[in-house]
C-alpha positions, 0 to 999 in steps of 0.5 A, a space after each residue: 362952398 369950402 374954406 381951406 387953411 394951411 399953417 405950413 406953407 401949403 404942405 397940408 390943408 385943413 377944411 374949415 367947417 365950424 360955422 360955415 354951412 356944409 351944403 349951402 348952394 352958394 359960393 364964397 366970393 369974398 374974403 377979407 382980413 382986418 388986422 391990428 397989432 396982436 390980432 385979426 379977424 377973418 370975414 367971408 361973403 357969399 352969393 346968398 348974401 351972408 357974411 361970416 366972421 372968425 376971431 380965432 384964426 378960422 377955427 370957427 365962424 359966426 354969421 354976422 350978416 344975412 340977406 344983404 344981397 348977393 356978394 358976387 363978381 358981377 352976375 356970377 350968382 345968377 346961375 347959382 340962384 337958378 340951380 337952387 330954385 330948381 332943387 
């Protein structure tokens, strides 16, 4: 699981780690932005059913929901859950 950010049109990339588990056996499969004049919030959803939010452009994330069910494209989460259970 990784989230990267570029602030120079893709010339350089920064791995965002504050508040996102580094060794989670899941994928982030949803990302959304809520924008308004003068600001925005970022939202991430993962295959373990957690939702994270950033109000500082991705500098840090907070878990705002948990165990809501897999956030996934179709059944993509199934092999990930099997792999995590086997560990």
